[in-house]
N, C-alpha and C positions, 0 to 999 in steps of 0.2 A: 413258601407262604402257605398257610392252611387255606384250602380252597374256599371254605365258607366265610373267611374273613375278607376275601377280595372285594365283594360288593361294599362292605363297610369302609374299607380303605378308599375305594373309588368315590363313595359319597362324601367322605371327609375331604378328599382332594378337590372335589367339585365345590364343596362349601368353602373351603379355604381359597380356591380360585376366585370365587365371587367376591371375596373380600379384597382381592388384589386389583380389581378394576378401579382405575382412576375415577373419582366421583363425578368429575365434570366431562367424562368421555362423551363426545358428540361427533356427528357427521363432519368429515373434513379433518379430523385429528390424524396426524401422522405419528405413528408410534414405533419405537424400537421394541422388538419382541424376541423372546427366546425361540430359537429354531427347534424343530423336532429332534434333531440329533443331540441336543443338550449342550453342545460345545460351541455353537456359533449363534449369531443374532441376525435377524432380518428386519426389514421395514414393512409395516402393514399400515394401510390407510383405511380409516373407517368411512364407509360409503353411506351407510344408513343405520338407524336403530329402529327396531320394532320391539314390542314388549317381550323381554327375555331373549332377544336375538340381536346379534351384532353382525353386520355385513361388512366384510373387509376385502381389500385388494392386497395381495401379498406379492411383493417384488422379488425377483429371482436372486438378487445380489445377497451374498452372505458376508458377515463380518466376524472377525475373531474377537472383537470387543463390542460392548454395547454402544452403538452410535448415539451421540448427543445432539446431532444435527443431520438433516437429510434434505436434499433437493430432489423431489420426485421427478422433475424434468430430466434428471440425469440417471434415473433408475428405469428398469425395463421389466416387462413380463417375460420376454424371451419367447421361444417356441419349443415345441416338443423335440425339435431337431438339434437344439443346443446341447453340447456335451457338458456344459458347466451348470446345468439346472434350468428350471423353469419356474415362473411365478404363476399366480392364479388371479384372474381378473375379477371374479366375484366368488366369495366363500361365505355362506351363511353359518354362523357359529352360535351355539348357546352362550349366554353370558359366562356360565361356569367354565366352559371350554376355553373361551378367549382369555378369561382370567388366569388359567393355567399357563398361558403363554407369557405371563408377567409383563403386560404392556406398560410402557412409560411414554407419555405424550411428549413429543419433540416440538411440534408446532401444529398450527391449524391452517388449512388452506381450503379453497373452494373445491367442491365436488362437481366435476363437469358432467354434462348430459351423457357424453360417451362413456364415462366411467360407470354410469348407472344402467347401461344396457343390460348387463347380466342380472342386476337386481330387478329390473322391470320384467325380464323374462321369468325369473324366479317367482315374482309376485303373481304374474298372470297364470303360471302353471301350478301355483300353490305348492312350491317345492319344499323339500325337507330341510333339516338343520343338523349339522354335525354336533353331536353331544360331547 
């Protein structure tokens, strides 16, 4: 790819990604998302929304097909010592970045106080956002 076109393609991808967010996306939504490897799917739970930012919890389990249901009580974050991967308890993403994950809402459930621990720490420390 011609180097000067990269930023244009990135901006187009972010714009396109924003269009792929479900319009009713809210805290508590459990979504199937495309994994970073492009060949598998994961489950992400929306913990909170701030202007332009979506805070998610990403479970470690990977699926060869896009799940159409999920029970988060049977999913885990794992630990860094697990050989089969690890999840993330709190990940602040721009709306455009989360849109690139192609989220589809599976269900909505409550967000527990414990699930918000990472978000609260992020908020207090005025943390950054993955673009």
